[in-house]
Residue, then its C-alpha position, 0 to 999 in steps of 0.5 A: m633347305n634352299e630358300g632361293n637366295l643361295s648361290f650356285t656354289e652354295i647349292s652345289q656344296q649342299m648337293k655334294k653331301l647328298i650325292e657324294p656321302r661318306t656314310v649311308a643308312i638305309v632305313g627299311a633295309s630288307s633281304k627280300i630282293e623282290k621288295v623295294g627295300g631288298a632290291i635297294t639293299r642288294n644294289a647298295l651292298e654290291g655296287g662297290y661303294r667305298g664308304k660305309i653302309y648301315l642297315v636299319n630295320p627293327n624286325a631283323k638282326r642281320i641282312f645279307g650277313r650284315k649287322v642291322y640296327p633297330t633305329l637310325e639313332e642307334i648307329p654309332d657313327e655320323i650319317d651323311l645320307v639316309e635312304i628311307v624305304v618305309p610306308a608313307p605314314i612312318v616317314p615323318m618319324i624317320m625324318e625326325q630321327a634323322v634331324r636328331k642324328k644331324v643327317k644332312g641328306a635324305i632320299i625318300i623312296s616311299s610313295g603315298f604323298a602328293e602324287i595321290g593327293n596327300t599333300e598334308l603328309q608331304d608338307q609335314i616332311v618338308k617342314i621337318a627337313k627344313e627345320g633340321g637343315i636336311r636336303v631331300i630327294g623325293p618322295n616317290c622316287f627310284g633313288l640315286i646312282n653315283t658311278e664314280i664312288g660305286l654308290d647305287l641306291s636304286f632298286t633297278f636290276s640293271k647295273p650302271l656302267k661308268g661314263h660321263l653322261a648324267f641323267v636327271s629325271q622326274s620319273g623313276a621308270m624313265c631312269c630304270g628304262t634308261l639304265d637298261w638301255a645304256f647297259k645294252e648299248e654299252i654306254g656309261f653314266s656318271k650320275f642318275i638322279n631321280l627327283g620324284n615329287k620334288c618336295d625339295v631338291d629339283e632340277t635347279d639343285a641337280l644342275a648346280y651340282l652337275q655343272e661342277d662335277p668333273q665326271t659329268k660332260v653331258i647332262a640329260m633331263y626328263i622334266e614333267g612339271v616346272k614349278n619355278g620356270r625362271k629359276l630353271f631357266e637361270a640354272i640351265r643358262h648357267t650350266s649350258k655355258k660349260k656343258p650341254v644340257v639336253v631336255l625332254k619335256g613330258g606333259v606337253t598335251e592336255s592328256g599328258a599334263r593330266a597324267a603328269l599331275s597324277h604321276t608326280a604331282s606336277m603341273a605341266g607348262r605350255v610346251e611352246i613357252v617351255k620350249a622357247a625358254l629352254k632353247q633361249a637358255g641354251a638347252l637342246f630340246v628333244e621330242d622323244i626318248e630316242e632323240l634324247f639318247d641319240s643326242i647325248q651320245a653325239f657329245s662324245q665327239p668334239l664340237p663342230k665349227g660350222r654346219n657343213v656335213a660330208i657323207i660317205s657311204n657304201a650305198g648311194g641310196l642311204a647317202v641320199m636319204t641322209a643328205d635329205w635329212c641334213h637339208k631338212l634340219g638346216l645343215k649343208v652338204p656342200k660340194f667338194p673342191e675340185k682338187t679333193v674330187e680328183e684325189l678321191k677319184s685317184f683311188l676309188p673304183p671308176i663306178a664310185s661317186p667322188f662327190n658329196p655324198v661319196d658313194m664308195t660302192g658296195d665293196a668298200n673295205y677298211e682301206r677305202y673307208k680310212r682313205v676317204i675319211e683321211v682326205i675329207s678330214g683335211l678339208k677346212t670346209i667340212d665340219v661334220i663327217i657321217s660314215i654309212f655302212v650297210s651289209q651287202g654281202l661283200v664286206t663284213s661290218d667290222g673292217p669299216a668300223r675299225a677304220v672309222v674308230e681309228m680315224q676318229k682319233v686323228c680327225n679334226q671333225p666330229l665323226l658319226a656313224y650310221w650302220m644299217g642291218g641286223n645280225s651282220i652288223i653286230n660286230g661293227v656296231r660293237i667296235l664303233r661303240r667301244g671305240g667311242v664313235p656314236v652309231y645310229s640306225s637311220p638317216e633321220r637319227v644320225a642327221k638329228a644327232a649331227a644337228a644337236l652337235i651343231e646347235y649347241s656349238d652355235y650357242r657356245r659361239e654366240i655367248s663367247 
């Protein structure tokens, strides 16, 4: 157990055994996929995990065609990680077996602990784990996913796609919802870590591991309660020097704080204090789940060098609204040099506006998007490019989308997209996502994504 005096490297090594196990035992495995134990067993066996998985249930001989052991201790091999899906009163007994088996990590899915006021039972498992040297995620959690090794120890229906985003959440439902959203949006993740009641492993421990994880490029966090603010502050400050940390804090109102207490037994801190501390530590603080998703997608792009934004569009109104949002967020939409204006005029239609924002008019196609981005990307005075498309019945969305994807590969600046519409833009949006270009559905969302990139870039320059 972490006594608070271990280095980040030592904590990271402890967590590595938990998140990258060679062998896993599921205690409470089941063939009934409508139950948590069955859903976890199904996901674990179907995830493509390259290590060994052992199933434990005293009331079954075989599950999904696999041999089942009556107890944890009867498994012949060493076990790195045990996942526990049994009624809460039985958990201490399983933890004692894990200690005798010399297991180093445990994930306790079972609920019925401090979140319902049963702190005595939770304290009991903490004591067992501490004396046995076992790191514990949970209890009352949804599990763990490591896409790099094909390990899915969750009970969600949604299959995680492999990527470079890590998600750490106190709420299991937030993990489930995020997974479902990510699959629909074709966005990949490296790790999902649900902390539950945080009887042992907390955000600090997760950050210690993730900052060293080569698969993780961006870290998203949903936090309800903060038990040790100083410890979390130091962990974020340490991590944000290497990679972005985006934080959504729940329980920021009196009613939200009450809900957080009954949900995961966490006391919520005053939002003003938490927000100020997180920002000082280098975290990006977001207000809602939509902004969290939008921000983490933006970091697929390179960090900008300044706050100057160029906006190109096939519709003047959308460009104006996007420019307004950039201004509200402290970003600049500067005038182009006269030479650039003249170059744009040389190939844009006479009715187009070659200034910033650039209105390419409603028939702007693949060639026009590509040439305009090509010209603007050569400007050292532009730090971010926002490309906008709205279906007007003249050009389909896929041509402009292909131009943006192609230019992203040679562009010096981060390139963000705002595609407006419904069925008519589906193909374009798909092309952008699969091409690695973040795409948003409103002026506010794309401007906030640009602001997140710029805010983190400013922070990295300040500390360098």
